[in-house]
C-alpha positions, -999 to +999 in steps of 0.1 A: +000+000+000+015+033-010+022+059+017+002+091+015+023+122+014+019+145+044+019+177+023-012+198+027-020+185+062-019+211+090-025+207+127-038+238+145-042+243+182-073+264+191-085+278+224-121+271+214-131+238+199-162+243+178-170+235+142-177+272+135-142+282+148-126+255+128-144+265+096-138+302+102-100+295+105-100+273+074-120+299+054-094+325+062-067+301+049-086+298+016-098+262+022-131+252+007-130+215+019-122+205+054-118+171+070-124+170+107-109+138+122-120+136+158-105+109+181-103+107+219-128+128+238-163+116+231-178+149+244-159+169+218-174+146+191-209+151+205-205+189+205-191+190+170-218+168+156-246+186+173-233+221+162-227+209+127-263+196+123-280+224+141-262+251+120-262+231+088-224+233+086-219+196+076-224+186+040-209+151+041-202+125+067-178+096+066-179+069+093-153+043+098-166+010+112-139-012+127-142-048+138-131-039+173-151-014+193-130+001+221-145+021+249-127+043+274-137+055+309-171+038+306-182+059+276-181+045+241-181+064+208-216+053+199-230+075+227-220+105+206-242+094+177-270+083+201-270+117+218-278+136+186-315+146+188-318+161+153-324+135+126-315+142+090-318+119+060-286+111+042-285+111+004-262+091-019-253+067+009-225+044-001-202+019+016-167+006+009-147-022+025-110-022+030-096-052+048-115-055+080-131-021+081-161-005+064-164+031+054-199+046+052-203+079+033-234+101+029-244+136+021-269+159+038 
């Protein structure tokens, strides 16, 4: 498997973690497409998802489904998805497998 070049990837530390703040920063940099990869704190994921849906900031979602579901501190990642009260229908839903994982992709 070919290694992906790291060019074009930037890590930014922000005082305020919100989707609006992330998109505002990226807009000032001239970016029109942004990939937000959240790992770790499930509460951050909950807030980003809720804000993105409430403010219609999210156009596309990609979910990686792994064969091993790991939970930390008694809270698993699925609680972030379960906590979203707003429901939206996905369009052009597709899936792809790569080894033992499945990628789900859809548009709002």
